[in-house]
PDB file of N, H, CA, C and O in Angstrom:
ATOM      1  N   MET A   1     -74.888-137.801-102.942  1.00  0.00           N
ATOM      2  CA  MET A   1     -73.670-136.503-102.344  1.00  0.00           C
ATOM      3  C   MET A   1     -74.417-135.458-102.303  1.00  0.00           C
ATOM      4  O   MET A   1     -75.478-135.260-102.896  1.00  0.00           O
ATOM      5  N   THR A   2     -73.670-134.575-101.366  1.00  0.00           N
ATOM      6  H   THR A   2     -72.808-134.736-100.884  1.00  0.00           H
ATOM      7  CA  THR A   2     -74.355-133.236-101.021  1.00  0.00           C
ATOM      8  C   THR A   2     -73.426-132.344-101.923  1.00  0.00           C
ATOM      9  O   THR A   2     -72.454-132.677-102.601  1.00  0.00           O
ATOM     10  N   LEU A   3     -73.965-131.206-101.745  1.00  0.00           N
ATOM     11  H   LEU A   3     -74.755-130.936-101.194  1.00  0.00           H
ATOM     12  CA  LEU A   3     -73.069-129.933-102.339  1.00  0.00           C
ATOM     13  C   LEU A   3     -72.453-129.467-101.226  1.00  0.00           C
ATOM     14  O   LEU A   3     -72.987-128.895-100.276  1.00  0.00           O
ATOM     15  N   SER A   4     -70.748-129.863-101.457  1.00  0.00           N
ATOM     16  H   SER A   4     -70.315-130.327-102.229  1.00  0.00           H
ATOM     17  CA  SER A   4     -69.977-129.822-100.110  1.00  0.00           C
ATOM     18  C   SER A   4     -69.496-128.206-100.184  1.00  0.00           C
ATOM     19  O   SER A   4     -69.142-127.532-101.151  1.00  0.00           O
ATOM     20  N   SER A   5     -69.635-127.859 -98.712  1.00  0.00           N
ATOM     21  H   SER A   5     -69.923-128.407 -97.926  1.00  0.00           H
ATOM     22  CA  SER A   5     -69.088-126.309 -98.583  1.00  0.00           C
ATOM     23  C   SER A   5     -67.708-126.098 -98.652  1.00  0.00           C
ATOM     24  O   SER A   5     -67.046-125.075 -98.482  1.00  0.00           O
ATOM     25  N   LYS A   6     -67.331-127.454 -98.983  1.00  0.00           N
ATOM     26  H   LYS A   6     -67.869-128.286 -99.121  1.00  0.00           H
ATOM     27  CA  LYS A   6     -65.372-126.906 -99.173  1.00  0.00           C
ATOM     28  C   LYS A   6     -65.434-126.352-100.651  1.00  0.00           C
ATOM     29  O   LYS A   6     -64.493-125.584-100.851  1.00  0.00           O
ATOM     30  N   LEU A   7     -66.018-126.464-101.427  1.00  0.00           N
ATOM     31  H   LEU A   7     -66.783-127.087-101.265  1.00  0.00           H
ATOM     32  CA  LEU A   7     -66.301-126.040-102.808  1.00  0.00           C
ATOM     33  C   LEU A   7     -66.837-124.334-103.108  1.00  0.00           C
ATOM     34  O   LEU A   7     -66.889-123.671-104.144  1.00  0.00           O
ATOM     35  N   ALA A   8     -67.163-124.047-101.772  1.00  0.00           N
ATOM     36  H   ALA A   8     -67.121-124.586-100.931  1.00  0.00           H
ATOM     37  CA  ALA A   8     -68.062-122.675-101.662  1.00  0.00           C
ATOM     38  C   ALA A   8     -67.220-121.409-102.324  1.00  0.00           C
ATOM     39  O   ALA A   8     -67.739-120.424-102.849  1.00  0.00           O
ATOM     40  N   ASP A   9     -65.832-121.656-102.181  1.00  0.00           N
ATOM     41  H   ASP A   9     -65.411-122.456-101.754  1.00  0.00           H
ATOM     42  CA  ASP A   9     -65.021-120.318-102.775  1.00  0.00           C
ATOM     43  C   ASP A   9     -64.443-120.938-103.734  1.00  0.00           C
ATOM     44  O   ASP A   9     -63.383-120.416-104.079  1.00  0.00           O
ATOM     45  N   VAL A  10     -64.869-122.223-104.514  1.00  0.00           N
ATOM     46  H   VAL A  10     -65.730-122.647-104.234  1.00  0.00           H
ATOM     47  CA  VAL A  10     -63.699-122.474-105.748  1.00  0.00           C
ATOM     48  C   VAL A  10     -64.401-122.303-106.954  1.00  0.00           C
ATOM     49  O   VAL A  10     -65.609-122.537-106.933  1.00  0.00           O
ATOM     50  N   PRO A  11     -63.945-121.991-107.853  1.00  0.00           N
ATOM     51  CA  PRO A  11     -64.700-121.529-109.298  1.00  0.00           C
ATOM     52  C   PRO A  11     -65.047-122.959-110.039  1.00  0.00           C
ATOM     53  O   PRO A  11     -64.278-123.859-110.378  1.00  0.00           O
ATOM     54  N   LEU A  12     -66.134-122.876-110.139  1.00  0.00           N
ATOM     55  H   LEU A  12     -66.758-122.146-109.863  1.00  0.00           H
ATOM     56  CA  LEU A  12     -66.852-124.389-110.509  1.00  0.00           C
ATOM     57  C   LEU A  12     -67.274-123.850-112.381  1.00  0.00           C
ATOM     58  O   LEU A  12     -67.546-122.661-112.547  1.00  0.00           O
ATOM     59  N   THR A  13     -67.283-124.604-113.365  1.00  0.00           N
ATOM     60  H   THR A  13     -67.062-125.570-113.230  1.00  0.00           H
ATOM     61  CA  THR A  13     -67.511-124.566-114.657  1.00  0.00           C
ATOM     62  C   THR A  13     -69.022-125.095-114.829  1.00  0.00           C
ATOM     63  O   THR A  13     -69.496-125.909-114.037  1.00  0.00           O
ATOM     64  N   PHE A  14     -69.655-124.641-115.781  1.00  0.00           N
ATOM     65  H   PHE A  14     -69.270-123.980-116.425  1.00  0.00           H
ATOM     66  CA  PHE A  14     -71.069-125.174-116.154  1.00  0.00           C
ATOM     67  C   PHE A  14     -70.900-124.847-117.345  1.00  0.00           C
ATOM     68  O   PHE A  14     -70.066-123.980-117.604  1.00  0.00           O
ATOM     69  N   GLU A  15     -71.745-125.540-118.493  1.00  0.00           N
ATOM     70  H   GLU A  15     -72.422-126.245-118.283  1.00  0.00           H
ATOM     71  CA  GLU A  15     -71.820-125.222-120.013  1.00  0.00           C
ATOM     72  C   GLU A  15     -73.448-124.975-120.129  1.00  0.00           C
ATOM     73  O   GLU A  15     -74.315-125.623-119.543  1.00  0.00           O
ATOM     74  N   CYS A  16     -73.584-124.175-120.788  1.00  0.00           N
ATOM     75  H   CYS A  16     -72.880-123.650-121.264  1.00  0.00           H
ATOM     76  CA  CYS A  16     -75.056-123.747-121.542  1.00  0.00           C
ATOM     77  C   CYS A  16     -75.548-125.219-122.112  1.00  0.00           C
ATOM     78  O   CYS A  16     -74.624-125.840-122.638  1.00  0.00           O
ATOM     79  N   ALA A  17     -76.407-125.677-122.111  1.00  0.00           N
ATOM     80  H   ALA A  17     -77.158-125.174-121.683  1.00  0.00           H
ATOM     81  CA  ALA A  17     -77.241-126.870-122.477  1.00  0.00           C
ATOM     82  C   ALA A  17     -77.637-126.416-124.138  1.00  0.00           C
ATOM     83  O   ALA A  17     -77.793-127.324-124.954  1.00  0.00           O
ATOM     84  N   HIS A  18     -77.769-125.121-124.523  1.00  0.00           N
ATOM     85  H   HIS A  18     -77.642-124.384-123.860  1.00  0.00           H
ATOM     86  CA  HIS A  18     -78.426-124.897-125.559  1.00  0.00           C
ATOM     87  C   HIS A  18     -77.214-124.236-126.580  1.00  0.00           C
ATOM     88  O   HIS A  18     -77.507-124.095-127.768  1.00  0.00           O
ATOM     89  N   CYS A  19     -76.159-123.924-126.212  1.00  0.00           N
ATOM     90  H   CYS A  19     -75.922-124.038-125.248  1.00  0.00           H
ATOM     91  CA  CYS A  19     -74.936-123.251-127.156  1.00  0.00           C
ATOM     92  C   CYS A  19     -73.749-123.723-126.656  1.00  0.00           C
ATOM     93  O   CYS A  19     -72.760-123.528-127.363  1.00  0.00           O
ATOM     94  N   GLY A  20     -73.585-124.350-125.511  1.00  0.00           N
ATOM     95  H   GLY A  20     -74.389-124.509-124.937  1.00  0.00           H
ATOM     96  CA  GLY A  20     -72.170-124.984-124.995  1.00  0.00           C
ATOM     97  C   GLY A  20     -71.198-123.955-124.650  1.00  0.00           C
ATOM     98  O   GLY A  20     -70.015-124.288-124.717  1.00  0.00           O
ATOM     99  N   LEU A  21     -71.470-122.802-124.303  1.00  0.00           N
ATOM    100  H   LEU A  21     -72.431-122.531-124.249  1.00  0.00           H
ATOM    101  CA  LEU A  21     -70.724-121.797-123.842  1.00  0.00           C
ATOM    102  C   LEU A  21     -70.361-122.080-122.233  1.00  0.00           C
ATOM    103  O   LEU A  21     -71.345-122.162-121.497  1.00  0.00           O
ATOM    104  N   ALA A  22     -69.246-122.215-121.709  1.00  0.00           N
ATOM    105  H   ALA A  22     -68.447-122.149-122.307  1.00  0.00           H
ATOM    106  CA  ALA A  22     -68.804-122.602-120.669  1.00  0.00           C
ATOM    107  C   ALA A  22     -68.496-121.443-119.814  1.00  0.00           C
ATOM    108  O   ALA A  22     -67.879-120.469-120.245  1.00  0.00           O
ATOM    109  N   PHE A  23     -69.017-121.567-118.336  1.00  0.00           N
ATOM    110  H   PHE A  23     -69.518-122.358-117.987  1.00  0.00           H
ATOM    111  CA  PHE A  23     -68.806-120.042-117.459  1.00  0.00           C
ATOM    112  C   PHE A  23     -68.497-120.515-116.150  1.00  0.00           C
ATOM    113  O   PHE A  23     -68.749-121.672-115.813  1.00  0.00           O
ATOM    114  N   SER A  24     -68.003-119.739-115.448  1.00  0.00           N
ATOM    115  H   SER A  24     -67.799-118.799-115.721  1.00  0.00           H
ATOM    116  CA  SER A  24     -67.452-120.208-114.106  1.00  0.00           C
ATOM    117  C   SER A  24     -68.047-119.391-113.090  1.00  0.00           C
ATOM    118  O   SER A  24     -68.136-118.217-113.450  1.00  0.00           O
ATOM    119  N   LYS A  25     -68.527-119.645-111.821  1.00  0.00           N
ATOM    120  H   LYS A  25     -68.455-120.599-111.528  1.00  0.00           H
ATOM    121  CA  LYS A  25     -68.950-119.091-110.849  1.00  0.00           C
ATOM    122  C   LYS A  25     -68.420-120.034-109.631  1.00  0.00           C
ATOM    123  O   LYS A  25     -68.156-121.222-109.816  1.00  0.00           O
ATOM    124  N   LYS A  26     -68.305-119.466-108.513  1.00  0.00           N
ATOM    125  H   LYS A  26     -68.520-118.501-108.362  1.00  0.00           H
ATOM    126  CA  LYS A  26     -68.086-120.179-107.259  1.00  0.00           C
ATOM    127  C   LYS A  26     -69.271-121.016-107.027  1.00  0.00           C
ATOM    128  O   LYS A  26     -70.410-120.932-107.485  1.00  0.00           O
ATOM    129  N   GLY A  27     -68.670-121.941-106.109  1.00  0.00           N
ATOM    130  H   GLY A  27     -67.745-122.009-105.736  1.00  0.00           H
ATOM    131  CA  GLY A  27     -69.387-123.057-105.585  1.00  0.00           C
ATOM    132  C   GLY A  27     -70.848-122.470-104.847  1.00  0.00           C
ATOM    133  O   GLY A  27     -71.998-122.785-105.154  1.00  0.00           O
ATOM    134  N   SER A  28     -70.471-121.668-103.947  1.00  0.00           N
ATOM    135  H   SER A  28     -69.537-121.412-103.698  1.00  0.00           H
ATOM    136  CA  SER A  28     -71.371-120.772-103.187  1.00  0.00           C
ATOM    137  C   SER A  28     -73.072-120.476-104.252  1.00  0.00           C
ATOM    138  O   SER A  28     -74.233-120.806-104.010  1.00  0.00           O
ATOM    139  N   TRP A  29     -72.422-119.699-105.470  1.00  0.00           N
ATOM    140  H   TRP A  29     -71.479-119.432-105.667  1.00  0.00           H
ATOM    141  CA  TRP A  29     -73.408-119.211-106.479  1.00  0.00           C
ATOM    142  C   TRP A  29     -74.071-120.805-106.931  1.00  0.00           C
ATOM    143  O   TRP A  29     -75.241-121.054-106.638  1.00  0.00           O
ATOM    144  N   PHE A  30     -73.580-121.392-107.348  1.00  0.00           N
ATOM    145  H   PHE A  30     -72.630-121.190-107.585  1.00  0.00           H
ATOM    146  CA  PHE A  30     -74.418-122.674-107.774  1.00  0.00           C
ATOM    147  C   PHE A  30     -75.323-123.269-106.785  1.00  0.00           C
ATOM    148  O   PHE A  30     -76.418-123.717-107.127  1.00  0.00           O
ATOM    149  N   LYS A  31     -74.781-123.297-105.191  1.00  0.00           N
ATOM    150  H   LYS A  31     -73.892-122.933-104.913  1.00  0.00           H
ATOM    151  CA  LYS A  31     -75.765-123.928-104.516  1.00  0.00           C
ATOM    152  C   LYS A  31     -76.938-123.109-104.433  1.00  0.00           C
ATOM    153  O   LYS A  31     -77.909-123.702-103.962  1.00  0.00           O
ATOM    154  N   SER A  32     -77.145-121.776-104.796  1.00  0.00           N
ATOM    155  H   SER A  32     -76.357-121.294-105.180  1.00  0.00           H
ATOM    156  CA  SER A  32     -78.224-120.783-104.607  1.00  0.00           C
ATOM    157  C   SER A  32     -79.088-120.873-106.126  1.00  0.00           C
ATOM    158  O   SER A  32     -80.300-121.037-106.268  1.00  0.00           O
ATOM    159  N   ALA A  33     -78.138-120.723-107.091  1.00  0.00           N
ATOM    160  H   ALA A  33     -77.154-120.590-106.976  1.00  0.00           H
ATOM    161  CA  ALA A  33     -78.754-120.526-108.080  1.00  0.00           C
ATOM    162  C   ALA A  33     -79.980-121.476-108.862  1.00  0.00           C
ATOM    163  O   ALA A  33     -79.876-122.674-108.598  1.00  0.00           O
ATOM    164  N   ARG A  34     -80.842-121.201-109.556  1.00  0.00           N
ATOM    165  H   ARG A  34     -80.927-120.228-109.770  1.00  0.00           H
ATOM    166  CA  ARG A  34     -81.867-121.970-110.199  1.00  0.00           C
ATOM    167  C   ARG A  34     -81.997-121.880-111.438  1.00  0.00           C
ATOM    168  O   ARG A  34     -82.553-122.755-112.100  1.00  0.00           O
ATOM    169  N   ARG A  35     -81.460-120.717-111.976  1.00  0.00           N
ATOM    170  H   ARG A  35     -81.008-120.006-111.438  1.00  0.00           H
ATOM    171  CA  ARG A  35     -81.576-120.169-113.502  1.00  0.00           C
ATOM    172  C   ARG A  35     -80.636-118.895-113.816  1.00  0.00           C
ATOM    173  O   ARG A  35     -80.558-117.897-113.100  1.00  0.00           O
ATOM    174  N   PHE A  36     -79.977-119.104-114.954  1.00  0.00           N
ATOM    175  H   PHE A  36     -80.040-119.915-115.536  1.00  0.00           H
ATOM    176  CA  PHE A  36     -79.494-117.860-115.229  1.00  0.00           C
ATOM    177  C   PHE A  36     -79.568-117.705-116.559  1.00  0.00           C
ATOM    178  O   PHE A  36     -79.926-118.684-117.215  1.00  0.00           O
ATOM    179  N   THR A  37     -79.242-116.427-117.261  1.00  0.00           N
ATOM    180  H   THR A  37     -78.952-115.632-116.729  1.00  0.00           H
ATOM    181  CA  THR A  37     -79.149-116.000-118.508  1.00  0.00           C
ATOM    182  C   THR A  37     -77.842-116.230-119.321  1.00  0.00           C
ATOM    183  O   THR A  37     -76.787-115.672-119.020  1.00  0.00           O
ATOM    184  N   CYS A  38     -77.971-117.074-120.354  1.00  0.00           N
ATOM    185  H   CYS A  38     -78.828-117.528-120.599  1.00  0.00           H
ATOM    186  CA  CYS A  38     -76.385-117.307-120.988  1.00  0.00           C
ATOM    187  C   CYS A  38     -76.017-116.100-121.581  1.00  0.00           C
ATOM    188  O   CYS A  38     -76.788-115.261-122.046  1.00  0.00           O
ATOM    189  N   ALA A  39     -74.688-116.051-121.538  1.00  0.00           N
ATOM    190  H   ALA A  39     -74.061-116.733-121.161  1.00  0.00           H
ATOM    191  CA  ALA A  39     -74.089-114.713-122.069  1.00  0.00           C
ATOM    192  C   ALA A  39     -73.882-114.880-123.719  1.00  0.00           C
ATOM    193  O   ALA A  39     -73.615-114.017-124.554  1.00  0.00           O
ATOM    194  N   GLY A  40     -74.117-116.391-123.881  1.00  0.00           N
ATOM    195  H   GLY A  40     -74.334-117.093-123.202  1.00  0.00           H
ATOM    196  CA  GLY A  40     -73.878-116.614-125.513  1.00  0.00           C
ATOM    197  C   GLY A  40     -74.938-116.418-126.392  1.00  0.00           C
ATOM    198  O   GLY A  40     -75.014-115.691-127.382  1.00  0.00           O
ATOM    199  N   CYS A  41     -75.986-117.400-125.732  1.00  0.00           N
ATOM    200  H   CYS A  41     -75.924-117.990-124.928  1.00  0.00           H
ATOM    201  CA  CYS A  41     -77.440-117.315-126.740  1.00  0.00           C
ATOM    202  C   CYS A  41     -78.428-116.315-126.267  1.00  0.00           C
ATOM    203  O   CYS A  41     -79.340-115.790-126.905  1.00  0.00           O
ATOM    204  N   GLN A  42     -78.018-116.120-124.811  1.00  0.00           N
ATOM    205  H   GLN A  42     -77.277-116.547-124.292  1.00  0.00           H
ATOM    206  CA  GLN A  42     -79.284-115.077-124.269  1.00  0.00           C
ATOM    207  C   GLN A  42     -80.447-115.929-123.980  1.00  0.00           C
ATOM    208  O   GLN A  42     -81.533-115.356-124.062  1.00  0.00           O
ATOM    209  N   ARG A  43     -80.458-117.235-123.643  1.00  0.00           N
ATOM    210  H   ARG A  43     -79.576-117.701-123.576  1.00  0.00           H
ATOM    211  CA  ARG A  43     -81.595-117.775-123.476  1.00  0.00           C
ATOM    212  C   ARG A  43     -81.467-118.331-121.907  1.00  0.00           C
ATOM    213  O   ARG A  43     -80.378-118.734-121.500  1.00  0.00           O
ATOM    214  N   GLU A  44     -82.632-118.329-121.064  1.00  0.00           N
ATOM    215  H   GLU A  44     -83.518-118.002-121.394  1.00  0.00           H
ATOM    216  CA  GLU A  44     -82.713-118.608-119.757  1.00  0.00           C
ATOM    217  C   GLU A  44     -82.530-120.144-119.582  1.00  0.00           C
ATOM    218  O   GLU A  44     -83.289-121.022-119.993  1.00  0.00           O
ATOM    219  N   VAL A  45     -81.351-120.291-118.877  1.00  0.00           N
ATOM    220  H   VAL A  45     -80.735-119.578-118.543  1.00  0.00           H
ATOM    221  CA  VAL A  45     -81.284-122.078-118.491  1.00  0.00           C
ATOM    222  C   VAL A  45     -81.250-122.239-117.191  1.00  0.00           C
ATOM    223  O   VAL A  45     -80.614-121.462-116.478  1.00  0.00           O
ATOM    224  N   ARG A  46     -81.907-123.234-116.727  1.00  0.00           N
ATOM    225  H   ARG A  46     -82.424-123.864-117.306  1.00  0.00           H
ATOM    226  CA  ARG A  46     -82.385-123.942-115.796  1.00  0.00           C
ATOM    227  C   ARG A  46     -81.141-124.773-115.076  1.00  0.00           C
ATOM    228  O   ARG A  46     -80.371-125.361-115.836  1.00  0.00           O
ATOM    229  N   ILE A  47     -80.898-124.851-113.588  1.00  0.00           N
ATOM    230  H   ILE A  47     -81.523-124.374-112.970  1.00  0.00           H
ATOM    231  CA  ILE A  47     -79.833-125.574-113.267  1.00  0.00           C
ATOM    232  C   ILE A  47     -80.567-126.292-112.145  1.00  0.00           C
ATOM    233  O   ILE A  47     -80.998-125.747-111.129  1.00  0.00           O
ATOM    234  N   THR A  48     -80.653-127.525-112.439  1.00  0.00           N
ATOM    235  H   THR A  48     -80.303-127.968-113.264  1.00  0.00           H
ATOM    236  CA  THR A  48     -81.556-128.384-111.497  1.00  0.00           C
ATOM    237  C   THR A  48     -80.622-128.783-110.151  1.00  0.00           C
ATOM    238  O   THR A  48     -79.565-128.197-109.915  1.00  0.00           O
ATOM    239  N   TYR A  49     -81.004-129.553-109.544  1.00  0.00           N
ATOM    240  H   TYR A  49     -81.863-130.029-109.735  1.00  0.00           H
ATOM    241  CA  TYR A  49     -80.182-130.229-108.252  1.00  0.00           C
ATOM    242  C   TYR A  49     -79.293-131.196-109.212  1.00  0.00           C
ATOM    243  O   TYR A  49     -78.099-130.895-109.223  1.00  0.00           O
ATOM    244  N   ASP A  50     -79.660-132.285-110.007  1.00  0.00           N
ATOM    245  H   ASP A  50     -80.630-132.529-109.998  1.00  0.00           H
ATOM    246  CA  ASP A  50     -79.244-133.069-110.607  1.00  0.00           C
ATOM    247  C   ASP A  50     -77.734-132.485-111.258  1.00  0.00           C
ATOM    248  O   ASP A  50     -76.597-132.951-111.185  1.00  0.00           O
ATOM    249  N   ASP A  51     -78.190-131.448-111.814  1.00  0.00           N
ATOM    250  H   ASP A  51     -79.114-131.069-111.873  1.00  0.00           H
ATOM    251  CA  ASP A  51     -77.164-130.532-112.510  1.00  0.00           C
ATOM    252  C   ASP A  51     -75.922-130.227-111.619  1.00  0.00           C
ATOM    253  O   ASP A  51     -74.740-130.490-111.841  1.00  0.00           O
ATOM    254  N   LYS A  52     -76.515-129.586-110.521  1.00  0.00           N
ATOM    255  H   LYS A  52     -77.475-129.372-110.341  1.00  0.00           H
ATOM    256  CA  LYS A  52     -75.675-129.260-109.168  1.00  0.00           C
ATOM    257  C   LYS A  52     -74.515-130.416-108.841  1.00  0.00           C
ATOM    258  O   LYS A  52     -73.297-130.381-109.017  1.00  0.00           O
ATOM    259  N   ILE A  53     -75.339-131.406-108.321  1.00  0.00           N
ATOM    260  H   ILE A  53     -76.329-131.435-108.178  1.00  0.00           H
ATOM    261  CA  ILE A  53     -74.746-132.876-108.184  1.00  0.00           C
ATOM    262  C   ILE A  53     -73.658-132.981-109.083  1.00  0.00           C
ATOM    263  O   ILE A  53     -72.498-132.930-108.675  1.00  0.00           O
ATOM    264  N   ARG A  54     -73.943-133.123-110.256  1.00  0.00           N
ATOM    265  H   ARG A  54     -74.885-133.165-110.588  1.00  0.00           H
ATOM    266  CA  ARG A  54     -72.785-133.474-111.591  1.00  0.00           C
ATOM    267  C   ARG A  54     -71.793-132.271-111.377  1.00  0.00           C
ATOM    268  O   ARG A  54     -70.649-132.681-111.182  1.00  0.00           O
ATOM    269  N   ILE A  55     -71.899-131.037-111.361  1.00  0.00           N
ATOM    270  H   ILE A  55     -72.828-130.703-111.520  1.00  0.00           H
ATOM    271  CA  ILE A  55     -70.934-129.992-111.184  1.00  0.00           C
ATOM    272  C   ILE A  55     -69.975-129.934-109.770  1.00  0.00           C
ATOM    273  O   ILE A  55     -68.873-129.387-109.752  1.00  0.00           O
ATOM    274  N   PHE A  56     -70.503-130.496-108.776  1.00  0.00           N
ATOM    275  H   PHE A  56     -71.399-130.941-108.791  1.00  0.00           H
ATOM    276  CA  PHE A  56     -69.881-130.577-107.405  1.00  0.00           C
ATOM    277  C   PHE A  56     -68.974-131.562-107.558  1.00  0.00           C
ATOM    278  O   PHE A  56     -67.765-131.469-107.350  1.00  0.00           O
ATOM    279  N   ALA A  57     -69.762-132.804-108.040  1.00  0.00           N
ATOM    280  H   ALA A  57     -70.744-132.880-108.209  1.00  0.00           H
ATOM    281  CA  ALA A  57     -68.855-134.361-107.959  1.00  0.00           C
ATOM    282  C   ALA A  57     -67.744-134.050-109.205  1.00  0.00           C
ATOM    283  O   ALA A  57     -66.685-134.654-109.036  1.00  0.00           O
ATOM    284  N   LYS A  58     -67.801-133.258-110.358  1.00  0.00           N
ATOM    285  H   LYS A  58     -68.662-132.767-110.495  1.00  0.00           H
ATOM    286  CA  LYS A  58     -66.765-133.358-110.979  1.00  0.00           C
ATOM    287  C   LYS A  58     -65.624-132.230-110.770  1.00  0.00           C
ATOM    288  O   LYS A  58     -64.475-132.239-111.210  1.00  0.00           O
ATOM    289  N   HIS A  59     -66.286-131.226-109.951  1.00  0.00           N
ATOM    290  H   HIS A  59     -67.220-131.218-109.593  1.00  0.00           H
ATOM    291  CA  HIS A  59     -64.768-130.554-109.223  1.00  0.00           C
ATOM    292  C   HIS A  59     -64.391-131.531-108.175  1.00  0.00           C
ATOM    293  O   HIS A  59     -63.235-131.956-108.188  1.00  0.00           O
ATOM    294  N   ALA A  60     -65.119-131.890-107.382  1.00  0.00           N
ATOM    295  H   ALA A  60     -66.058-131.546-107.372  1.00  0.00           H
ATOM    296  CA  ALA A  60     -64.511-132.853-106.302  1.00  0.00           C
ATOM    297  C   ALA A  60     -63.620-133.638-106.459  1.00  0.00           C
ATOM    298  O   ALA A  60     -62.680-133.884-105.703  1.00  0.00           O
ATOM    299  N   ARG A  61     -63.936-134.182-107.708  1.00  0.00           N
ATOM    300  H   ARG A  61     -64.700-133.982-108.321  1.00  0.00           H
ATOM    301  CA  ARG A  61     -62.897-135.460-108.471  1.00  0.00           C
ATOM    302  C   ARG A  61     -61.645-134.819-108.777  1.00  0.00           C
ATOM    303  O   ARG A  61     -60.584-135.415-108.596  1.00  0.00           O
ATOM    304  N   ALA A  62     -61.695-133.622-109.237  1.00  0.00           N
ATOM    305  H   ALA A  62     -62.558-133.138-109.384  1.00  0.00           H
ATOM    306  CA  ALA A  62     -60.503-132.956-109.832  1.00  0.00           C
ATOM    307  C   ALA A  62     -59.684-132.336-108.954  1.00  0.00           C
ATOM    308  O   ALA A  62     -58.463-132.322-109.110  1.00  0.00           O
ATOM    309  N   CYS A  63     -60.483-131.594-107.644  1.00  0.00           N
ATOM    310  H   CYS A  63     -61.475-131.605-107.517  1.00  0.00           H
ATOM    311  CA  CYS A  63     -59.751-131.565-106.627  1.00  0.00           C
ATOM    312  C   CYS A  63     -58.910-132.613-105.752  1.00  0.00           C
ATOM    313  O   CYS A  63     -57.820-132.294-105.277  1.00  0.00           O
ATOM    314  N   ALA A  64     -59.453-133.833-105.570  1.00  0.00           N
ATOM    315  H   ALA A  64     -60.338-134.093-105.955  1.00  0.00           H
ATOM    316  CA  ALA A  64     -59.005-134.994-105.208  1.00  0.00           C
ATOM    317  C   ALA A  64     -58.009-135.386-105.838  1.00  0.00           C
ATOM    318  O   ALA A  64     -57.079-135.683-105.089  1.00  0.00           O
ATOM    319  N   PHE A  65     -57.789-135.525-106.997  1.00  0.00           N
ATOM    320  H   PHE A  65     -58.545-135.284-107.606  1.00  0.00           H
ATOM    321  CA  PHE A  65     -57.054-135.606-108.089  1.00  0.00           C
ATOM    322  C   PHE A  65     -55.772-135.098-107.883  1.00  0.00           C
ATOM    323  O   PHE A  65     -54.774-135.794-107.694  1.00  0.00           O
ATOM    324  N   ALA A  66     -55.815-133.535-107.932  1.00  0.00           N
ATOM    325  H   ALA A  66     -56.626-132.970-108.085  1.00  0.00           H
ATOM    326  CA  ALA A  66     -54.913-132.708-107.780  1.00  0.00           C
ATOM    327  C   ALA A  66     -54.229-132.989-106.410  1.00  0.00           C
ATOM    328  O   ALA A  66     -53.000-132.960-106.464  1.00  0.00           O
ATOM    329  N   HIS A  67     -54.714-133.225-105.331  1.00  0.00           N
ATOM    330  H   HIS A  67     -55.713-133.248-105.287  1.00  0.00           H
ATOM    331  CA  HIS A  67     -54.119-133.281-104.216  1.00  0.00           C
ATOM    332  C   HIS A  67     -53.069-134.629-104.048  1.00  0.00           C
ATOM    333  O   HIS A  67     -52.055-134.609-103.351  1.00  0.00           O
ATOM    334  N   VAL A  68     -53.550-135.813-104.856  1.00  0.00           N
ATOM    335  H   VAL A  68     -54.374-135.829-105.422  1.00  0.00           H
ATOM    336  CA  VAL A  68     -52.838-137.184-105.127  1.00  0.00           C
ATOM    337  C   VAL A  68     -51.614-136.882-105.684  1.00  0.00           C
ATOM    338  O   VAL A  68     -50.598-137.268-105.107  1.00  0.00           O
ATOM    339  N   VAL A  69     -51.511-135.989-107.147  1.00  0.00           N
ATOM    340  H   VAL A  69     -52.336-135.675-107.616  1.00  0.00           H
ATOM    341  CA  VAL A  69     -50.561-135.905-107.888  1.00  0.00           C
ATOM    342  C   VAL A  69     -49.449-134.944-107.296  1.00  0.00           C
ATOM    343  O   VAL A  69     -48.409-134.743-107.923  1.00  0.00           O
TER     344      VAL A  69
END
């Protein structure tokens, strides 16, 4: 799966691996981000390509389901 450009302006959600705090950023941010500092625990969190694939796949399924319903 690729990182769909259709989700570039869609808010996607990711949870910190250390504290579980969820945050949202546009898909375009996730495409270029490699790491961020969590607002909850102040730790640096890496975002791997596998993480990005999971984030985009989760939101693509949610969008597809929303269009079916």
